[in-house]
C-alpha positions, 0 to 999 in steps of 0.5 A, spaced: 756 673 969 763 676 971 763 683 975 766 686 968 760 684 964 755 686 969 758 693 969 758 693 962 751 691 961 749 696 967 753 702 963 749 700 957 742 700 960 744 707 963 747 710 956 740 707 953 736 711 958 740 717 957 739 717 950 732 716 949 730 723 952 735 726 948 732 723 942 725 726 944 728 732 945 731 733 938 724 730 935 721 736 939 726 741 936 725 739 929 717 739 930 717 746 933 722 748 927 717 745 922 711 749 925 715 755 926 717 755 919 710 753 916 707 759 920 712 764 917 711 761 910 703 762 911 704 769 914 709 771 908 706 767 902 700 764 904 695 770 902 700 771 895 698 763 894 691 764 895 690 770 891 694 767 885 689 761 886 683 765 886 685 769 880 687 763 876 681 759 878 677 765 876 680 766 869 679 758 868 672 759 869 670 765 866 665 762 861 661 759 867 657 761 873 654 768 870 657 774 874 661 770 879 668 769 876 669 776 874 667 778 881 672 773 884 677 775 879 677 782 882 677 780 889 683 775 887 687 781 884 685 786 890 687 780 895 694 780 891 695 787 892 694 787 899 698 781 900 704 785 897 704 789 904 708 784 908 714 784 904 714 792 903 713 793 911 719 788 912 723 793 908 720 799 911 721 796 918 729 795 916 730 802 913 727 805 919 731 801 924 737 803 920 735 810 920 735 810 928 742 807 928 745 812 923 742 818 928 745 815 934 752 814 930 751 821 928 749 823 935 742 826 933 736 824 937 732 819 934 725 821 932 721 816 935 722 812 942 721 805 944 719 800 939 718 801 931 711 803 930 707 803 924 707 810 922 715 810 923 715 804 918 710 807 913 715 813 912 720 808 909 715 804 905 717 805 897 712 806 892 707 808 897 705 801 898 701 802 904 696 807 901 696 802 895 694 796 899 689 800 903 685 802 897 686 795 895 683 793 901 677 798 900 676 795 893 675 788 896 670 790 901 666 794 896 666 788 891 665 783 897 658 784 898 656 784 891 660 778 890 656 775 896 650 776 894 651 773 887 654 767 890 648 765 895 643 767 889 646 762 885 646 757 890 640 753 887 643 753 880 650 752 882 650 745 877 652 750 872 658 752 875 665 748 875 664 745 882 671 747 885 669 755 882 663 755 886 665 752 892 671 756 892 666 762 891 662 760 897 667 759 902 670 766 901 662 769 901 661 765 908 668 768 911 666 775 909 659 774 912 662 771 918 667 777 918 661 782 917 657 779 923 663 779 928 664 786 926 657 788 927 656 784 933 662 788 936 660 795 934 653 793 938 656 790 944 661 797 944 655 801 943 651 797 949 657 798 953 658 805 952 651 808 951 647 805 955 650 806 962 651 814 959 644 814 958 642 811 965 647 816 968 643 822 964 636 819 966 638 819 973 641 826 973 635 828 970 631 825 976 635 828 981 634 835 978 627 834 978 626 832 985 631 838 987 626 842 983 620 840 986 623 840 993 624 848 991 
């Protein structure tokens, strides 16, 4: 092998070695982009798709499962209204940023400093959708306990329901039960964390006062 051939083979090997990390980097970037796009799609449209799925499933199975499909329909409609908050919030945030920029251009002081907060965004959300979504969430929270009761109560007779309908209801009821358990546990922990030390402190102060009174 001549010197020129050795040089070419060495150069080709180095070029291949340098191209491998580059390909891996491109693959990693493409994978990261896919993950980010999936997360954004889920954040913006995931709840809309889920709520539409629940509404369609409940309408399809209204003739079975006794009281489960009507409550499933109400929960789906409430979740659908709640899912509309995200695009309205994005629109309100955009308008709030434009309002700040307009005030700066017109040499006026901005009404708020720092990052754009929820209170500032809510002023620019049309149709009072922030309040509508709050009412819808409250409605779902009011229906969910009844829905959960009927779902677990009909567990033994789940054969009378469509399989996909009952297990969808069961998953929703299970998620709601876990959410309630987490909320109650957090409340109990907060009460224990704040209340018990305060009670111990008061008890210790009362003992010190009793000792001082006895000494007098």
